[in-house]
Each structure stands twice: as C-alpha cells, then as structure tokens.
N, C-alpha and C positions, 0 to 999 in steps of 0.2 A: 472303622469298617462297618460297625453296627449302624452308625449314623447314615452311611452311604446307602446301605441296603434296606433301610426302613423308611416309611413315609413315601415321599414322591419317588417315582422310578426314573426321573429325568436327571438325577444327580450323577455326573460323570466322574471319572477318575481325576480329571483336571480340577473339578470343583473340590474334591476331597483334598487334593494336594494344596490348593489355594487356601482352604480352611486351616490347614496345618501351618503353612508358611506365612500367610499374611495375617492370621488372627492369633492362633494359639502361641506361635513362636515369636510374635511381635513383642518388643520390649515393653510396650505400653499395655499389654494384655494383663488383666487382673480379674480373676474369676469372681472376686467379691463385688465387682461392679455389676454383675449380672443378677445379684440378689434383688428380687422384687421387679425384675424386668417384665414389661408388658408390651407386646408388639403393637396392639391397637393404640395405646397411649403414646408411644414413641412416634408412630406414624402421624398421629394428630399433631404432635409437636412440630414435626417436619412440615406439615401442611400449614400450620400457623406461622412458622418462620417464613415460608414462601409467600404467604399472603401479606406479611408485614415487611419483609425485606426483599425477597425475590432475587432474580439473577442480577439485577442492576442495583446492588446494595450501595447506599451512601458510604458505608464503611470501606468499600473498595474504591471509592472515589468517583462513582458514577453520579451523574446529574442529568436531569432532563432539560433540554434546551429547545428553543424554537427559532425559526427564521422567517422573515417576510419576503415573499416573492411578489414583485411588482408585475402587473399583467398588462402587456401592450395590446392594442387593438388596431390591426391594419386598417388604414383609411380614416382613422380618427385622430385628430390633432389634440394634444394635451399639453399642460404647462411644462412638465418635465417628468423624469422617471420617478422622482420621490413623491410626486403628487398623483400618480396613477393609482387606480384601485389595487390593493395588495391583499394577498391571502396568507394567513399565518399557518405555516407547517410546523406542527408540534411533535412531541414524542420522539425527539432526536436525542438518543442516549450517547453521551460523550464522557470521557475522562479528561482530566487536566494532563495535557501532553508533558508539561514540565514535571508534574508529580510522578508520571510513569517513568520518566528518565531517572528521577531521583530514586524511585523504588528499585529500578533495575540495577543501579550502581550501589545501593545499600545491601542488596541481596548477597547471600554467602557465595553465590556463583561468581561474584566480582573477584574472588581470589584467583580465578582462572583468566581474568581479562588481560589483554595486551595493552598496556597504558601508553607505550611509546612505539609508534609505527616504525618500521625498518624495512630495508631492502634485503631480500633473501637470494643467495647465490648457491650454486653447486658447481663442482668441477668433475667432469667425467674423464679422468685421466686413465689411459689404457697403456699397455706395453708398447703399442704401435704409435700412440700419441701421448707421450708423458707430459707434454707442455700444453695441454688443452686449456683454452681460455675459460674463465668462469662464465656460467650461464645463469641469467637472472630468472627466478621463479616467481610466479604470482599465485598464491594459494588462498589468500583472504584479503579483505579490504585493508587490514592493518599493514600489509606490505605493498599497497598500491601507491602510485604517485600522488593521487588525489588526497589521500589521508596524510601522507608525509608532508605535502605542501600545506595543508591546513595546520598541521602540528607546528611546522616551522613559522608560519605566520603568527600563531598564538604566542610562541616563545619570544618573538620580536617585539610584541606590543608592551607598553608600559604596564607594570604590575599594579594591582590595586593596593593603595597605601595601607589599607586595613588588614591585608593578608600578612601573616607571619612569613618569614623568609623560607621556611621549609614546606610551604604549601605548593604542591605540584599543579601546573596548568596542563590539562589534558583534553583531548578531543573525545566527545561521545559520538562515535560513529553510529548512525541510525539508518536502518533499512526498513522501508514501509512497504506493506503488502495489502492489497485489497482484492476481493473477488465476490461478485454477486453470485449467491449460491441458491439453487432451487432445491428445496428440502424434500419434496415428495415426487413420486412418479405420476400421481394424479392430483390435480388441484393447483393452486397458485401460491402456496406457502413458500416464502423465501426469506433469506437474510442477506445483508450486505455488510459484512464486518470489515474493519480496518485494523491491521495489526502492526506492531513495531518490533523489530529485532535489533539487537545491539551488535555491531560489527566488531567490537573489541573482543568478543568471544569467538573462539575458533569454530569454524563450521562443523568440525567433527563433534563438538559438544553441543553446538546450537541446534543441530538437527535431531538430537535425542529428545523424545517426548518426556523423558524423566527429568530433563533440565528445566522444563516449563519456561523456555526462552522466548516464547511468543507472548507479547503483552497487548491486550485488547485496548484500542483507542476509542473506537466509536462504532455505531451501527447506523448506516445511511438509510433513510427511508426512501421508498419510491414515491413518485408523485401521487398523492391521494386522489381517489375518485371524486371526493368532495370538492377538490380544487376545480375540476372540469365543470362540475355543476355550478359552482360559484361563478366561474367565468361566463357560462351561458346565461345565468340569471342576471349578471351585471351588464353584459353587452347585448343580450338578446340573440346571440349567435354562438355556436360551439367554437372552441379553440381550434385553429388549423394545425396541421401536423408541424408546420414550421414554428409556430408559437410554442407548441408542446416541447419540441426539441430545445428551443431556447431556454425554457423553464427548467429542463433537466440539467443543462449546463449550469444555470444559475444556482440550482439547489446544491449540486455537488461542490461548487465554488464556495458557497456560504457555509456549508458544513466544515470545509477545511479552514475557513477563516475563523470558525469557532475554536478549532484546535490550535491554529497558529495565532494565538491571542497575544496581548501585550506582555503578559507574564513570560511566555515562551520566547518572544522576540527580545526581551530584555536579557534573558539568559543567553540567547544566541549571540548577542553583541558583547555582553559584559561577563558572561559565565555565572555559575551559581556554586556556592560552597556546599560540598557533600562529604559526610564522613562515610567512606566507602566500606564495602563488606569485608575488606582485609584490614580495617582499622585505621587506614591512612586518610587524612583529610586532603581533599583535592578541590580545585576550582574546575568545574566541568563546563565545557563549551559544546552544546549540542549542535550537531551538523547532520543534515539529511543527505546521504550520499547517493541513494538510489530509491526509485519507486518501482515496485514489481507489480504488474497487472497484465491481464490479457489485452489484446489489441484494441477492442472496442472501448474498454475502460480507460486505457491510456489516452485514447483520443478524447474521451469525455473529460479527463483530468487536465489534459493539455489544451482543451478547447479547440480541437481540430475536428474536421468532418471525416467520418469513417468511410474508407474505401473511395475517397474522392480523387481528384486529379493528382494532388500531392498527398499521397496516402501515408507516407512515413512520418512518424512523430519526431524523428531525428534529423531528417533533411527534407529539402523541398524538391527532390527529384520527381519528374513527371512519371507516372506509373507506366506509361508506354515505353519507358526505358528499363523496366524491371528485368527484361529478358537478358540484359547485359550483366546481371548479377554474377559476381565472381571474377570478372575481368579487371585488369589493372586500371583501365580508364574509369570503370564504374566506381572503384574505391576512391580514386582521385576526385571524381565528380561529387561523391557523397561528402567528402571533406570540403570541397569548394562551395557546395550548396547547403552546408549545414544550417539548420534553423537557428536564428538568433532572436532573443527577446529585446528588440530595440525600442527606443523611445518613439520612433516614427510609427511603429505598429501599435504601440500602446495608445498614442494620440488618435490613431485611425479607429481603433476599437471604441474609444470614447465618443468620437464623432459619429460613427455608425449607430451606436446605441441612442444618440440624440435623434437621429433620423427615425429610428424605430419607435421610440417612445413619444417624441414631441411632434414629428411630422406624420406619423402613422405609416411609415414605410414597412412593407412586408419583409420579414427577416430573410427570406430567400429570394428577394426580388432581383431582377436583372441589374438594377442600379447598384446593388450591393455586390453582386457577383463580379461586376466590372472593376471593383476596387482591388487593392492589394490583398485584402482579406479573401476575396473570392479566388484570386490568382494563386494564393498559397493555401487554399482549402482550410481557412480558419473560420471559426465561429465568432460572432460578435460578442464575445465574453472574454474578459481578462481573467486568467486563472488565479487562484489564491496564491500559488507559489510565486507568480510574477508580482502580484501586489505586495507580498511580504519581502521577497528576497532580491528583487531587481535593484533596489537602492544599494545593495551590497555587491553589485556586479555579478550576480549569479544568473546563469542562463537556465531557465526553467526546463528547456527541452533536453538538457543533459541528464536530468533526473531519471528519465524513462528508458531504462536499459532493456535489452531483449529478455523475454521470459522464455527460457529454454523449454519448459514443459508445454506451455500453450502455443508457442510460435514455431516449435520445431518437432518435438516428440509427438504431440497430438495434431500437428498440422502438416508441415512439409514432409517429415520422415514417414508419418503414418500413411499419407497419401501415396508416397513413392513405394513403400513396402507393399501396400495393397495392390498397386499396379503391377509390381513384380510378381506377386502371387497369381494375379490374373493371367500374366504371360505364361507362367508355368502350367496353369490349368489348360490354357489354350494349346500349349505345345503337347499336351497329353503325356502318356507314359507315367513314370513314377516320380516326376520332378518335385511335386508338392510333398510326397512322402519322404524323399531324401532330405528336403529342407527341414521337415519336422524332426527327423532324426538328428540333424546337425544342431 
C-alpha cells in the first residue's frame, strides 16, 4: 500500500493487485534477482535486442523474402511474361508453414487436441416422446464431414514402410485467417497479417487469448510506391488502374506461393513425423479446411472481381438474383451454379495472360470481358491455392467460408438494426427508450 500511494499518483488498485499476483506471488520471483538492478541499463538491453533481433526474429522462424512482379504495358507487344520488365518487392516477412504446423503440434496444448474426428449426436427424449431419434450436432471442424472424410482417406492409403506400426496417421486441420488492418486514426500505417489456427483444438479453448492458439504465418506488403515510379520510368506512362489491380492479385498470389512451398506440399501428400505435445509420435497430414477473411480479401485471394456481376466467391449467381436469398429455389440455384476450379478455366487464364503480356491487351478490355473470365467475374490470375491443390482434386472456392463478423454482424445485421432504430425514432413516443431498457 505504501508503494501505491508514493511516487506517481496514477497507480490504481488494479495495478497494485497485478503487482502482487503477477510479480511477487509468481513462482519465478526471487528478490535476489533484483540486486544491482538498474532501469536505464535494462532498457538499453531491450533496445539492443530489438535492434539486433526485432519482432521478426530468426529464432522464431521468420525470414525475409522477395517476389518478382512482371509489369505489362497495354498496347506494347513483348516476347512473353517472363521477359517483361519486373519489379522486386522485398521485405516480405514469412515463416515456414510446415514448421508452424510442427510447432503447434509439439506444444503442450496438443494434449487437448482431438486426433480422430467423429460424429456427435444427442437425443432429446421427453415423456411425451420417449423414442426421439438422435440428432446430429456440429460443434467443431473435428466433427464435420469434411475432416472425417479426410481422416478416412488417410487411413486407407498405404503406410510408409519406415514408420513403426504404432505410429498414428492423423489430420492436421488448419484454419487460415487474414485481414488488412489500419493501425491509426490518422495516417496510413497498416499491417496485413496472416494467421493459422488448428481445428483439432476445441473452439472453447482456441478462442482463449491465454492459449496463444493463433500462429503468425506472414505479413503481406502493399504495392510499394516505388513500383509505380519504376513503371512510369520504364514505360514513360503511369500504370493504369486495371494494371495496378492485376499486380495486386499477383502479389497476394506470390506471397501464398512462398507459404505453400515444396516442403509444405510434400507434407501435404506424404505427411511428416512429429513427436506431439502429449509424447505420442504421429505422422501429421496438414489440410487447410477454411480461409476466413472479409469479402474484398476473399475476392483478392480467389482472384475474383469485387462486387461484379457474379459477386459471390462460392457460386456464379448473377447479383440481380440476390433478392431471392432465402428462397428454396435460390438455395438450389447456388448448389447448381457452384464455382468449380476446372481445367478449362485454368487454361483460359493462361491464354488471357498471354494476351495481356505478349499482345499488349488491356486487362479490363472488352475482348477479355467477353470471355468466360468476364462472364464469371474472374481476374486473369490463377490463385495460389489452385496452383498447389488442383492436382489433388481440391476446389479452391470451397475454402472461402462465410465470415460471420464481417459479412453479417458488421454488415447485414448492423444495417438492419440501424434501420429498425430509425423506424422507432420516426414513430416517435418512447420506442427507442423501451428498446434500450430491453
């Protein structure tokens, strides 16, 4: 108490409680460690550590990468894409995706993992209905059909002859999340992190900050201003909006190709041996089950045009039919017109890119809009997920699941609720006050 009421007057009761609980009562606290303590010296040591190690420490697996962006010029014919002028985008901080998976399964939290997916049922028997049928519940990815199907496929494949008979073959369920974040109210400072979560851990534990369940994968850079200056110096004209959009798709695609490298893809196909946090040795097969992002970012990752004619990343329904949402026919049409990553579309993307880079076609020209790419509101870029997983029969568009926060709570529901409040205000009386009380 003497410490709280001496010196600075800004120390609160909560600060005093934290001093006792988190410092003095901590098992690691030893008052002998404070002998000779000097604040200025220790702060200099922290500054030196930040200067030599920083947030992106090699000890944590961070490495700096760079990618080449080839620059097209509308109206200018060139040999091919690889021989067009290229700009080096550097300072891309990434971690090894496979090493992040290994670290997650070696962690002590792996003792809480669900290694074998299962179906979950409940029966709501009542005196009036004693023979009620079991009802299936979906609570986590590990009781979904998708993970059960992956698990069954892995169990059917031939075992690695080098593995002992007691080595378990399990699925590493991965959920990826990314969101470009503006850091300040004033200015342009921003970050674009990519995180990975493991679906083997219950959501009730995964959502706890104390579990440290989110694993950083990479930080995506924005298109640097020096790229636009380089483009103008090279071609003598500024880059058009269509070219800049194309380069943004290319940058995101190449960042993900850095993450989905040969090492990760080998583990995807053949698995990787890991001594897990519970002491059991297992062969882990990483599988990405979902990618969570807001709508503009999902379009960027899936290489689709934002708010275009076919605006949905999951299906190719025309947006003039969105008013039918919720009807039985709408649900059937969405299944019927679900997007598919076909070889025809992949070949068309390659052909359109040749038009852009070799023939000098403008990326948003009418000629390209009349192709299937324009009809399905697709950008002339093949996504990294398509390049890596199409050979395994994966449909890239099934990765991008609805984001409840961005697409409902902050969008549809917020707009609906705001409109309801306006109606109460327009109606007068005490409607808004009653709503507040409830």
